[in-house]
DOVO-528495 format. One record per residue (C-alpha): residue in three letters; x, y, z. Coordinates in steps of 0.25 Angstrom, whole numbers, padded with zeros to 4 digits, always signed. Layout:
ALAXYZ/...
END
This chain:
UNK+0000+0000+0000/UNK+0013+0010+0004/UNK+0018+0008-0011/UNK+0005+0010-0017/UNK+0004+0023-0011/UNK+0018+0027-0014/UNK+0014+0025-0029/UNK+0000+0034-0025/UNK+0005+0050-0030/UNK+0003+0058-0017/UNK-0006+0067-0024/UNK-0016+0057-0026/UNK-0014+0051-0012/UNK-0018+0065-0006/UNK-0029+0068-0018/UNK-0036+0053-0014/UNK-0035+0056+0002/UNK-0040+0070+0001/UNK-0053+0063-0008/UNK-0055+0053+0003/UNK-0054+0066+0014/UNK-0064+0072+0004/UNK-0073+0062+0003/UNK-0074+0056+0018/UNK-0078+0071+0022/UNK-0089+0072+0011/UNK-0095+0058+0016/UNK-0093+0065+0033/UNK-0100+0078+0029/UNK-0111+0069+0020/UNK-0115+0061+0032/UNK-0114+0074+0040/UNK-0125+0081+0034/UNK-0133+0069+0031/UNK-0133+0067+0048/UNK-0135+0082+0051/UNK-0145+0083+0040/UNK-0156+0072+0045/UNK-0154+0080+0059/UNK-0158+0094+0052/UNK-0170+0086+0043/UNK-0174+0082+0055/UNK-0175+0096+0063/UNK-0180+0105+0051/UNK-0194+0108+0050/UNK-0200+0102+0036/UNK-0211+0093+0035/UNK-0231+0075+0035/UNK-0237+0065+0026/UNK-0252+0060+0033/UNK-0248+0048+0039/UNK-0260+0038+0043/UNK-0262+0033+0056/UNK-0260+0041+0069/UNK-0250+0042+0082/UNK-0247+0032+0094/UNK-0255+0033+0105/UNK-0266+0041+0113/UNK-0264+0046+0127/UNK-0251+0047+0134/UNK-0241+0039+0140/UNK-0235+0045+0150/UNK-0222+0038+0153/UNK-0207+0038+0155/UNK-0198+0041+0144/UNK-0194+0026+0146/UNK-0208+0022+0142/UNK-0209+0033+0131/UNK-0198+0025+0123/UNK-0205+0013+0120/UNK-0216+0020+0114/UNK-0210+0016+0100/UNK-0210+0002+0105/UNK-0224+0001+0109/UNK-0228+0009+0097/UNK-0221-0001+0088/UNK-0227-0014+0095/UNK-0241-0009+0097/UNK-0241-0008+0082/UNK-0235-0020+0080/UNK-0244-0028+0089/UNK-0258-0020+0083/UNK-0260-0012+0095/UNK-0265+0003+0095/UNK-0256+0012+0096/UNK-0265+0020+0106/UNK-0260+0010+0116/UNK-0246+0014+0115/UNK-0248+0024+0127/UNK-0255+0017+0135/UNK-0243+0005+0134/UNK-0233+0014+0138/UNK-0239+0017+0150/UNK-0240+0003+0152/UNK-0226+0003+0150/UNK-0224+0014+0160/UNK-0230+0006+0172/UNK-0224-0007+0168/UNK-0209-0004+0167/UNK-0209+0012+0165/UNK-0201+0007+0150/UNK-0190+0002+0158/UNK-0183-0011+0158/UNK-0183-0022+0146/UNK-0197-0026+0148/UNK-0204-0012+0147/UNK-0218-0017+0146/UNK-0216-0027+0154/UNK-0223-0039+0144/UNK-0213-0050+0148/UNK-0223-0058+0155/UNK-0233-0057+0144/UNK-0222-0060+0133/UNK-0217-0073+0139/UNK-0224-0076+0154/UNK-0213-0072+0163/UNK-0207-0059+0168/UNK-0193-0053+0162/UNK-0193-0060+0147/UNK-0193-0049+0140/UNK-0180-0041+0139/UNK-0183-0031+0128/UNK-0189-0020+0129/UNK-0195-0020+0114/UNK-0200-0033+0116/UNK-0205-0029+0129/UNK-0215-0018+0122/UNK-0217-0028+0110/UNK-0223-0039+0121/UNK-0229-0028+0129/UNK-0238-0022+0118/UNK-0242-0035+0113/UNK-0248-0039+0128/UNK-0254-0026+0129/UNK-0261-0028+0115/UNK-0265-0043+0118/UNK-0271-0038+0132/UNK-0278-0026+0127/UNK-0284-0035+0118/UNK-0287-0045+0129/UNK-0294-0035+0138/UNK-0303-0029+0127/UNK-0295-0017+0125/UNK-0298-0013+0140/UNK-0286-0004+0141/UNK-0286-0004+0158/UNK-0288-0020+0158/UNK-0276-0020+0148/UNK-0266-0014+0156/UNK-0271-0021+0168/UNK-0270-0033+0162/UNK-0256-0031+0157/UNK-0253-0031+0172/UNK-0260-0042+0176/UNK-0260-0052+0164/UNK-0271-0056+0155/UNK-0279-0062+0166/UNK-0286-0050+0170/UNK-0292-0046+0158/UNK-0300-0062+0160/UNK-0304-0057+0174/UNK-0307-0043+0170/UNK-0317-0050+0157/UNK-0324-0058+0168/UNK-0326-0046+0178/UNK-0332-0037+0168/UNK-0324-0036+0157/UNK-0316-0022+0160/UNK-0305-0018+0168/UNK-0308-0011+0182/UNK-0298-0009+0192/UNK-0305-0017+0201/UNK-0304-0029+0192/UNK-0290-0026+0193/UNK-0288-0027+0207/UNK-0297-0040+0210/UNK-0290-0047+0200/UNK-0275-0044+0206/UNK-0281-0048+0218/UNK-0285-0061+0212/UNK-0272-0063+0206/UNK-0263-0061+0217/UNK-0271-0072+0226/UNK-0267-0081+0217/UNK-0252-0077+0216/UNK-0250-0069+0231/UNK-0243-0083+0236/UNK-0232-0082+0227/UNK-0227-0070+0234/UNK-0224-0063+0220/UNK-0235-0055+0220/UNK-0235-0040+0226/UNK-0244-0027+0226/UNK-0240-0017+0218/UNK-0249-0007+0223/UNK-0251-0007+0240/UNK-0264-0001+0235/UNK-0268-0015+0229/UNK-0263-0022+0244/UNK-0275-0021+0250/UNK-0282-0029+0240/UNK-0274-0039+0238/UNK-0271-0035+0222/UNK-0257-0038+0220/UNK-0256-0045+0208/UNK-0251-0035+0197/UNK-0254-0021+0197/UNK-0270-0019+0199/UNK-0268-0004+0196/UNK-0259-0008+0183/UNK-0271+0001+0174/UNK-0269+0014+0182/UNK-0253+0012+0183/UNK-0254+0012+0168/UNK-0263+0022+0165/UNK-0256+0032+0173/UNK-0246+0033+0164/UNK-0256+0036+0152/UNK-0264+0047+0151/UNK-0277+0047+0141/UNK-0290+0038+0141/UNK-0294+0025+0137/UNK-0305+0023+0127/UNK-0316+0014+0127/UNK-0308+0003+0117/UNK-0296+0003+0126/UNK-0287+0014+0118/UNK-0280+0024+0126/UNK-0286+0039+0121/UNK-0280+0051+0122/UNK-0284+0059+0134/UNK-0298+0066+0131/UNK-0296+0080+0127/UNK-0298+0089+0115/UNK-0284+0085+0112/UNK-0275+0093+0103/UNK-0280+0094+0090/UNK-0292+0104+0088/UNK-0292+0118+0096/UNK-0282+0113+0107/UNK-0273+0110+0095/UNK-0275+0124+0090/UNK-0271+0128+0102/UNK-0258+0119+0105/UNK-0254+0125+0089/UNK-0256+0140+0095/UNK-0248+0138+0108/UNK-0236+0133+0099/UNK-0236+0141+0088/UNK-0232+0153+0098/UNK-0219+0147+0097/UNK-0217+0148+0082/UNK-0204+0155+0080/UNK-0200+0155+0095/UNK-0193+0143+0097/UNK-0181+0134+0093/UNK-0180+0120+0093/UNK-0172+0114+0102/UNK-0172+0098+0104/UNK-0176+0096+0119/UNK-0181+0110+0119/UNK-0193+0115+0126/UNK-0190+0106+0138/UNK-0190+0117+0150/UNK-0197+0130+0150/UNK-0184+0137+0147/UNK-0183+0130+0134/UNK-0197+0135+0132/UNK-0194+0148+0135/UNK-0184+0149+0125/UNK-0191+0142+0113/UNK-0184+0129+0112/UNK-0192+0117+0109/UNK-0193+0104+0101/UNK-0204+0097+0094/UNK-0211+0090+0106/UNK-0209+0101+0116/UNK-0215+0112+0109/UNK-0227+0102+0107/UNK-0228+0101+0121/UNK-0226+0115+0125/UNK-0237+0118+0113/UNK-0247+0108+0121/UNK-0244+0114+0134/UNK-0248+0129+0130/UNK-0262+0123+0128/UNK-0262+0115+0140/UNK-0258+0102+0135/UNK-0247+0093+0143/UNK-0243+0084+0132/UNK-0229+0081+0141/UNK-0220+0086+0149/UNK-0211+0097+0146/UNK-0196+0091+0148/UNK-0200+0078+0142/UNK-0209+0080+0130/UNK-0204+0073+0117/UNK-0211+0069+0104/UNK-0211+0055+0110/UNK-0218+0059+0122/UNK-0229+0068+0113/UNK-0231+0057+0104/UNK-0238+0048+0117/UNK-0248+0059+0120/UNK-0262+0063+0115/UNK-0270+0054+0105/UNK-0266+0049+0091/UNK-0271+0056+0078/UNK-0271+0052+0065/UNK-0263+0062+0054/UNK-0276+0063+0047/UNK-0283+0070+0060/UNK-0273+0078+0064/UNK-0277+0093+0070/UNK-0270+0104+0074/UNK-0264+0103+0088/UNK-0260+0087+0085/UNK-0246+0084+0088/UNK-0238+0077+0075/UNK-0226+0068+0075/UNK-0214+0068+0067/UNK-0204+0058+0064/UNK-0192+0066+0063/UNK-0178+0061+0070/UNK-0186+0051+0076/UNK-0200+0045+0076/UNK-0210+0056+0082/UNK-0196+0065+0082/UNK-0205+0079+0079/UNK-0219+0083+0084/UNK-0227+0095+0081/UNK-0241+0101+0083/UNK-0249+0098+0072/UNK-0256+0112+0064/UNK-0264+0108+0055/UNK-0261+0109+0039/UNK-0249+0098+0039/UNK-0242+0108+0048/UNK-0238+0106+0065/UNK-0230+0114+0073/UNK-0218+0109+0081/UNK-0204+0113+0086/UNK-0195+0109+0073/UNK-0180+0111+0072/UNK-0178+0124+0063/UNK-0190+0130+0066/UNK-0193+0129+0082/UNK-0209+0130+0082/UNK-0216+0132+0069/UNK-0226+0126+0059/UNK-0220+0115+0052/UNK-0227+0108+0040/UNK-0231+0092+0039/UNK-0236+0094+0025/UNK-0230+0081+0016/UNK-0216+0081+0011/UNK-0213+0090+0022/UNK-0201+0087+0033/UNK-0211+0084+0045/UNK-0221+0079+0035/UNK-0212+0067+0030/UNK-0210+0066+0047/UNK-0223+0065+0051/UNK-0226+0050+0057/UNK-0241+0051+0059/UNK-0242+0053+0073/UNK-0252+0063+0078/UNK-0255+0064+0092/UNK-0266+0073+0098/UNK-0264+0079+0112/
END
């Protein structure tokens, strides 16, 4: 190799080296431009193809960040197992009661899956089997949601017991079933009252107050067909929606976009917002609390309110876009394929949702009415 190099004139060696260095520099620069271009694209204001279907869930799951991170998996397996998406917030509340989102079996579905505790060591498998079990119990309970929840704790025997005693869940039936089952197993010494108030009743099998325990993490109502529903109110559509829009418009031209901004009073006073903190602020101005100032994100907002078909959108509805992630951007629909939001280059402004625009291509069909 050394001999070959000696035979090549130095000017050609130098020229070749410079060419290689130039090509390398161009490759590095093009990579940087491509990467920064992607970030720039996601922060710029552009523009919504009309998509059939609505968003996920109605009502509100008031749960920890650990549980919140499982929402995409719950949505995924609800769809896989053919379970109506409106049950996702209830299952989040159930997970909150079961585990707080901690551990490898956050839905505590080992027993229903394999008959023994501890056989599941994968959180995703836990969600998969937990959703499947929830659906099975719900169907056996004839969509009596409270009966479903209590049976998730007691086991399927409670459904049979209820069907023989009026066919509808009541707190009294939960206590009497717990009493009967406890008499059968107390000799084992493995069962103790999880609630002190159940000791006088000797209702120490499972948790006779499980329904209340789950529903304390859920804000909403339950319809006659057993489906969760949004709290009864006028909602953010219509006249209430226009009030939200009017409140939001007062910030046009007075803010700048700061990722993570708007989560302190000093940020708000200085006009520093991101998309989700702006939406929270706008609803707060009309007396609607859609989450804590310090913890609001697009992921917490999408668990709120009632899912709306995009064809039925009204001013004041909240719309979501897939930008740097699924549901990465959020705004308030104002009508005529436009929304009010806090965008990267403009701060709070009205942006287009028309076909072919930046946000039009990223609208994901999720519309919520608070």
